[in-house]
C-alpha positions in Angstrom: 108.4 105.0 105.1 104.9 105.0 103.6 102.0 107.4 103.9 100.1 104.7 105.9 99.9 101.0 106.2 97.7 100.6 103.1 99.7 102.8 100.8 102.8 100.5 100.3 103.2 101.6 96.7 104.4 105.1 97.7 107.7 105.4 99.5 109.1 108.5 101.0 112.4 107.0 102.2 114.1 104.3 104.2 114.7 104.9 107.9 117.8 102.8 107.6 119.3 105.2 105.2 117.9 108.6 106.4 116.7 109.9 109.8 113.0 109.8 110.2 113.1 113.6 110.9 114.7 114.1 107.5 112.1 112.0 105.7 109.2 113.6 107.5 110.3 117.2 106.7 111.3 116.5 103.1 108.4 117.7 101.1 110.0 117.1 97.7 107.6 114.2 97.1 104.2 115.7 96.1 102.2 113.2 98.1 104.2 114.0 101.3 103.7 117.7 100.7 100.0 117.2 100.0 99.5 115.1 103.1 100.8 118.0 105.2 98.1 120.3 103.8 95.6 117.9 102.3 92.4 119.8 102.9 93.0 122.1 99.9 93.7 119.2 97.6 90.7 117.0 98.5 88.0 116.7 96.0 84.3 115.8 95.8 82.4 114.8 98.9 85.5 114.8 101.1 86.2 118.4 100.3 82.7 119.5 101.2 82.2 117.3 104.2 81.3 118.9 107.5 83.4 116.1 109.3 86.6 116.7 107.4 88.3 118.0 110.6 87.6 114.7 112.2 88.5 112.1 109.5 90.9 114.3 107.5 89.8 112.6 104.3 90.6 109.2 105.6 92.8 106.7 103.6 93.7 108.2 100.3 94.8 104.9 98.8 91.2 103.8 98.4 90.4 106.9 96.4 93.4 106.3 94.2 92.6 102.7 93.7 89.0 103.4 92.6 89.5 106.7 90.7 93.2 106.9 89.9 93.3 110.2 91.8 94.9 110.2 95.3 92.9 113.3 96.3 89.4 112.2 95.1 86.6 111.3 97.5 87.0 108.2 99.7 84.7 105.7 98.0 84.4 103.8 101.3 82.8 106.7 103.2 79.5 105.4 104.6 77.9 108.7 105.3 75.1 110.0 103.1 75.2 113.3 101.4 72.7 114.7 103.9 74.9 113.5 106.8 78.0 115.2 105.5 76.1 118.4 104.9 75.5 118.3 101.1 71.7 118.3 101.5 71.2 115.5 99.0 73.3 117.0 96.1 
């Protein structure tokens, strides 16, 4: 089980070895724990975005691939600073 289809390098468990309910509720992996309450962990533009409730920070693996930080801003966000509510910061 992985966070999403693009984040294959992070594994939370194998459904052939553990029930999916057990994997899903096990927050011992910091990424799994973070994904359940990601808004407080997001950084940069994503953290300040007025549309965060809609996209939820999108795919974290892009941020990790570009910045090395899973919780950094999504570099593929196409919205301008003005559109997300930063007013051109």
